[in-house]
C-alpha positions as MATLAB code, in Angstrom:
seq = 'MTTTIRWTAARVHSSGAKRLVQMRGDDRGEGVISVAIAVLIMAFLGAAMWIGFQQMWRTTEATTNTKVQQIGNQ';
ca = [
      -2.469   21.128   51.478;
      -4.637   18.333   50.125;
      -6.337   20.753   47.741;
      -2.993   21.931   46.404;
      -1.857   18.348   45.766;
      -5.105   17.513   43.976;
      -4.887   20.682   41.888;
      -1.250   19.901   40.956;
      -2.090   16.284   40.108;
      -5.028   17.392   37.949;
      -2.853   19.920   36.160;
      -0.104   17.357   35.475;
      -2.707   14.871   34.232;
      -4.307   17.409   31.890;
      -0.958   18.532   30.490;
       0.037   14.883   29.974;
      -3.243   14.257   28.142;
      -2.580   17.287   25.938;
       0.855   15.913   25.091;
      -0.656   12.570   24.141;
      -3.157   14.282   21.858;
      -0.356   16.331   20.290;
       1.794   13.227   19.796;
      -1.099   11.395   18.139;
      -1.583   14.361   15.840;
       2.073   14.206   14.814;
       1.724   10.626   13.522;
      -1.003   11.432   11.011;
       1.376   11.829    8.075;
       3.387    8.671    8.777;
       1.315    6.449    6.496;
       1.488    8.895    3.619;
       5.250    9.238    3.928;
       5.729    5.458    4.122;
       3.592    4.916    1.032;
       5.471    7.629   -0.856;
       8.794    5.972   -0.032;
       7.445    2.582   -1.132;
       6.196    4.072   -4.405;
       9.586    5.660   -5.085;
      11.386    2.381   -4.403;
       9.017    0.531   -6.754;
       9.506    3.194   -9.431;
      13.303    2.856   -9.224;
      13.050   -0.933   -9.375;
      10.727   -0.710  -12.372;
      13.073    1.672  -14.171;
      16.043   -0.608  -13.480;
      14.120   -3.621  -14.765;
      13.098   -1.738  -17.908;
      16.700   -0.724  -18.627;
      17.812   -4.326  -18.098;
      15.056   -5.613  -20.384;
      16.007   -3.159  -23.126;
      19.671   -4.182  -22.892;
      18.733   -7.860  -23.022;
      16.468   -7.221  -26.016;
      19.251   -5.398  -27.908;
      21.711   -8.234  -27.232;
      19.181  -10.859  -28.332;
      18.320   -8.870  -31.452;
      21.986   -8.478  -32.418;
      22.691  -12.177  -31.857;
      19.618  -13.183  -33.890;
      20.566  -10.896  -36.778;
      24.112  -12.291  -36.773;
      22.858  -15.880  -36.832;
      20.344  -15.133  -39.619;
      23.106  -13.569  -41.706;
      25.359  -16.573  -41.108;
      22.607  -18.948  -42.223;
      21.842  -16.811  -45.310;
      25.468  -16.724  -46.442;
      25.933  -20.488  -46.440;
];
């Protein structure tokens, strides 16, 4: 009976160790996925900032041209 219990305990321990190794293997891509998500977020933020900058530049350019024309006509 003691041998059977030891054999069962050893088998449970080895299968648990295999599961731990398999679980560790599953986490290998986590860093790559996290970095990819961060890069995508930064790309979207950069694109939004660029669009905002272009809009601001157009508004400033139009206002400046209007003011220059007003000064030239006086």
